[in-house]
N, C-alpha and C positions, 0 to 999 in steps of 0.2 A: 445525519444531515441536519435534523432538528428544524426549527423554524416553521413557517407556515406551509400550507399546501400549495402555495404559489411557486415553491421550489420544485420545478419540473424539468425533465429532460437533462438532469445532471448526470455526468458520466465520470466514474472513478476508474481509471485504468493505470496499472503498474504503480500503485501507491503503497506506502508502508503506513499502516495504522497501528498505533501503540497506545495501550491503556494500562492502568494499574488501579488497585483499590476497588475493584468491582465496577469501575466506570465503563459504560458501553463503548465497545469498539465502533459500533454503528448504531445510530438511532434514526429511524425513518418513520415519519408520520403517515397516517392513512392518506391515500390519494396523492402522495408524492410519487413522481415517476423518476426513479433513480436507478442507474445501471452500475453494477460493480463487476469488474472482470480483471483478472490477473493481479490482484492485490495480495499483500501479506498482512495478516491480522495477528498481532502478538500482544497478549495480555502478560505483562512481565511478571505478574504475581500468579499466573496460572488460572485466573478467574475470568474466562472469556464471557462476554455478554454482548449479544446482538439483539437489539430491540427493533422490531419491524411491524408496523401497522397494528400496534397494541399487543403483540405477542413477544415473548422473550425466549431466546435460545441460548444454550450454554456451550455451543461449539460451532465451528464453521460448517462441519458436515451436517449438523442438525438444521442450521439456518438455510443452507443450500437446498437440502431435501424438502423443507417445508415451503420455501418461497421461490425456488428456481433461480435465485440470484447466484452470482459467481459461476456462470455457465456461458459457454460460447458454442453455438451450434449443438447444444445438448451435452457437450463435454464439460466436466468440472474444470474450472480455472481457479486461481488463487490458492494460497497456502496459509497455514497457521504455524509458523516456525520462528524461533528466535532469529532475528535478522543478523546477529553477530556484528554489532556496531562498535566503533572505537570506544565510546564513553557515554552511553545513554544515561547512566546514573550519576553523571558529573554535575547535574543541575544546570547545565548550559541550555538556554532556551532562545527562541527567536526574539525574545524581548530584550536581549542584550544591547549594549550601546555601541558595540564595535561593528565593523563591516560584516555583512551576512556571509561573505566568503570565508571569514575566520571561524565560522560555526562548524568545526571539524568533528564534533562528537558523533555525528550521524553518518560517517563514512563506513562503508562495508569493509569488514575484515576478510582476509583470505579464508575460504572455506564456507562463507555464507551461502545458504541455499537460495538467496535472492539473486546471486550472480548468474546471469544468463537465463533467468526464469521469467522475464517480462514478455508480454505480448508484443508482436511486431505490429505497431500501430499503423504504420504506412500500408502494409499489405492487407491487414484485417479491416481497417476503417478509413483508409485514405488520409490519415492524420500525420502531418509532419511535426514531430515533437521537437524539432530543432537539432542543431549540430553539436550541442554541448550540454553537459549536466549542470547542476546547480553551481559547481565550483569551476566550470569552464573546461572540464575534461571532454575531449571529443567522444561522441557516442556513435555506435556501440564500439567498445574496445574488443569484445569477443564476437562470437557468431550471433548472439542475441542480446537484446537489451536487458539490463538489470531492473529489478523492482526497486522503486524508491528514487530519491533525488541524486543518488551517487552512482556513477559508473566506475566500478572497481577495476583496478589494473589487471591486465591479463596475467595469469599465473603461469610460469613455465612448467612444462610437463616433464 
């Protein structure tokens, strides 16, 4: 999260956080009040770093155990899995000059563990996340929301 301690009551739900090169997946300053629930944390180089109130943790499980974050009613939430995106290493970023809807490198591929792994924000927190994902796809396509900005197509069984 970074920034000053005035960053309070920030909530991260159903997000995909990606890092590489030892950069922190999460950085929280002391006295910040930040909630993390139902997110995916993926260090593409396998070097997970969680910085929280002056301490550093090298795994989601370690961070969760030490801080109590990524829990809902005492149960663990969130995962640390390769999201299986279409082209994360293509160098395509939000800083491009085209329409944001053309940013297709971050769509979930079939078999992604993020599909159907999101929290039900409406029933858990009374939050209406809207009827569409980042690209305009109606949500949810399956029984549960996906983690991240993409609602993956339902795969036939």
